Structures are given as C-alpha cells and as structure tokens.
Steps between C-alpha positions, in 0.01 A plus 500: 500500500517829319196551271552525124445840306377476152379708201408444132734647256351696196667601178413750238583319172755652260365761263144451639260643759408150613590417854493136598591280805831343414572328831504482881764603754524339850735618765572308815675725752773313711606775721631863482640546157443146393241312305434250214310616202311292238373601168304300242351598160142439450397220268269725289783756472747241395275382216467845339648530161646834594644396841807677624709447809510775764867411540651303203804389690393421859137427429452352160169365379485158656242273673699495828498690844793734519651541844743745651656556841693804367395868544292410811293267275399763249579436139699789349248594215223517765732716728539736200130561511487583856532872603830661560605654823294815448199304406539269795516800747178646330325174541591443855397852588156500326428161661628628829721201580844361440646150461288409193609162324613485134158359387320802669729745318424319173122513563511865612689631203319725252429467137819707414747221613795430275461243228191297391418304819231558755372298809180418663301249718246412229548225247386743213693837473283806593432765240809717452504845654601764262434809693834680541594836659538774241787726457293796601485349842870530561448760767264272702729201443804701623322601821392138575859389441623758736259401772601128481873583491464721816326210688180702571223354718359179369157634423621795291733258313221266429270778381771638257601161367137379443422835332781537246816303568502137403806314600719505197678271254762252617761622252780581735570762767386652834428845381145645513329432166165434331369377169304769314325513159465746224377473134822338394506222767629419841803665680679454825501831686806527722470761780776671692604327826572686832868391488574648154804719479442604139214503256469120474232512221713717279820306552339165431349630186830641390668174567247301298538761208873471530486125489296524186766721336747217574282241320309354790132444464288689751125569559332816387512766777416861579506730789179654654520810721292520828564834655871504584531118469596287195323166440649247269268298285635184333289316243404148611675274257313190628177650369370574151186698461246361262127539440315391808805506743856385521706208388719385795842358421639206705802616703775351706766679692870432493462384861267223379735417201796459743286296739623744776376661806489876559626467862808704573664192634442268208643659181711210383326483169482876435706509181487656168691210346251248635225726364668499163498116519129502589414726210652225272209287643220752529546743203374435148799729382771421756783653310332832473378507863836397645679773301245759639539363850878554486432857376286549811776367723745751341250785535427414864865486582571845340208676673541328834143327492558266776123452546508250202374201708329211332149643560602787272565262201227290326387315201162532348290307250247689294418191304651156540864606494698667783736789462694721722282775632585878463733648769324658795594650852837627396641755748840629576659461848770764547762429760742784516860415581425119463714344229348154516156450357302174499195378314223288665587203281819325427626646179839322428781287629555743791161502647280820499782747446385774240836517332594468132725196568222315674243561218750396229557172693133418441467614136503148348205397698297767327642433150777762484872471454734740686533747221129528429424530880767774536350698213145464649624623832675800336198594294264477783741708717512765235128535487464520872780755527347723237136469587419424865485859616286625212260213550443595855451871419272433203261289714472781751786440731709778660867586522485379854354159402798463256754589774357252737502205250825597320720258701306207366619540138824354348656455845877477485516153663326341187843517323705373796637143479327242726710393790610145433 
C-alpha cells in the first residue's frame, strides 16, 4: 500500500500577525498523477471567534473531513500556495533531485509564498521568517537566476540558491523571479529570460500601466536598471506592511474558483463566463468585480494577451470579504499575419475567439447589454490605440521593442464576424 503523506496547514489570521494551525492535510497517492486528499479543520481553530475558511466555497468551516480525488488529490487553495514552475525548478535544483511529491513542494516553499497559508510537520506553527532579500541585492539575485536557468552544475546551483535566491511566490508564471524588500514593502522582481525577443520587463510594465488607463486595477510597479538589463518590480498585493511585519491576505486563483486543472489536456472549465458566475459566489461586490473582469477580457483581446490563463487571475481577502485581485502578468503576444487570435479562456458563445462579436455574446453574463458593451470596447480600443507606444517608450523601451510587439494591438481580425 502506498504510504500517506501529511502536513499541518497554518494560516496567518486576517489583519493580524498571528499565525495559527488551522488544519491538517493528508494525501494518499494512488499512482502517477492520481491521489486522494483529505483536509480537516482543527477543533481549536473552529472554536475561535474570528475563524475564517481558507476557501469559503469548497472548504467552509465545518466539523467534517473534506475529500477530493481531483487535481491529483490536492485541494485547489493548497495548490495555490505551492511554488510555480520557476519555484519548483529552483527547489529541485537546490535539493539535487527531481520527482518531488506535492506535499514536499508545500513543505519546501519559502515564506514568500502567495496568500496567507504555510505548511509544516509540527502541530504548532514555527516562528515566521521575515528576512527577505533587499532590492540592493538585485545584481546577486539576477546572477543566481541566470545560473539556475542555464542548468549549471548542481553544487554551483545549490550554493547560489542557498546564498541569495529563495524559490519564489506561487503567483503564476515560469519566468525567473524573486521577492525583494525595500522600506515600502515587498515586490516581485521579474528578471529577463534567455528566450526574450524584446525588453520583457518594460513591455509588461507598459501593459499594466496601459490597463490602468483603461480602468483596470493593477499593482504598483516600477522599473529598475541593472547594467543593460531592465528588472520589473511589481508590488505584492497579497501583503500589507505593518509595524512588526506583514499582514498576509488569503488568496485563491481562478484555477481554484473554477475547480479546474492546469493541464494542457484538461481545460474544459477554463472560461471567463464560468469565472463571472463564480464571482457571484465568492465576491462581496460581485457586480463591480464582474464588470471589471469583462473589461479585462476586452483589454486582453485587444492587446493579444493569450497568457491570460486561470493562474493569472485571483481573488484575495484582506479581511473577511473576498474581492477580485488586481490584474497581473499581462503581456502581448504578437502574431504577424495571423488574423485569428484566441484567449486562454472561453470568452463568449464562440469559444476563445478574440473577436468583438464573441465578446458581445457574453456581455449579459457580466452585467452589460449590447450597447454598453460596444461602448466599453470602443473606449478601451481608443485608449490602447492612442497610448500603447508611448507607454512602452516612457518605461524605457526602444523603437525596436515597439516594432516587434506592434502586431499584437488592435488586430484586424477582432472586427471580423465569427464563422457560424
């Protein structure tokens, strides 16, 4: 019989520095890619006056043992606290082995994981670690990231990672990055990748600024220069700096809200329409959040952001209530000569097609009639048309960067009718 894997689940309470044991997770592997997971809230935790669920829909506060065979036996909200692709690679290389199970990834993840959860083998949570890399260490961090990315010898990787590069937050993506700190708080530092064709830091910063001009909430950001390279710093929206440390906000990805897998072969529930329906259940202000989600769909279609997968959307809870998190990981995907563009999620009656007709077909699910939706599309297109190039240049991009990404914006196929 396959042995069980287990860990205790700790939660930093809302608007507090107190970390408590909220429950226990047990995973029974059944074979490659299969397992059954069980989670139970602790009796002492359930009796607290300020008790909150780690997932209000799938794991409400109850005196029961929750079970799942989905997602290889790992509850979605726990998976959200696990490292992303870059973090997993860093953990495997610092440990010098591959094939870690999901509980091992949870236990190996550092203090800067997304959200308010942490994990351990002790019934009582350990003292929190609040020692983060500083922004002045960006040069060392960049070199460590380069060594890991280049698949250097194991001993050199372990030395670099242990010295300066903790595996990073689970908030989306496979690009090299690290959490850094300054007097204002915590930031995700996103480094260039070997395969970049343009200045990725500048372009992503420009897209977030452009999204803000269109009315989309985005995190604070800035560009740091490191020799000839640009590093994008994005403020952590799941952290709030206070005297003595950081408040950590609960977080759940859209992947969890949709109860979906991130496998390329299992995307049946990858849908903005279903996500809007879930906001009706999760959000304390669903009308506002659904309207903003629709604006993000429009923006993504008009800038050809097809990396809008469910890990790149989330809800957060700073207190008891959940709201749509600020937009993050917004990047254009230029496809010269390609008229058909698709988003990662279904965005209308005609699937993932990034076309006006398809977006209009979905408008009622987000609270818009056809006239209001058309007006919102036109206003957003006008802002993008007039500002995208100046946003890239003002953040330090070059004319070459603009030329390379120009085919992403307002592609002609957006206005073509959908083939019936």
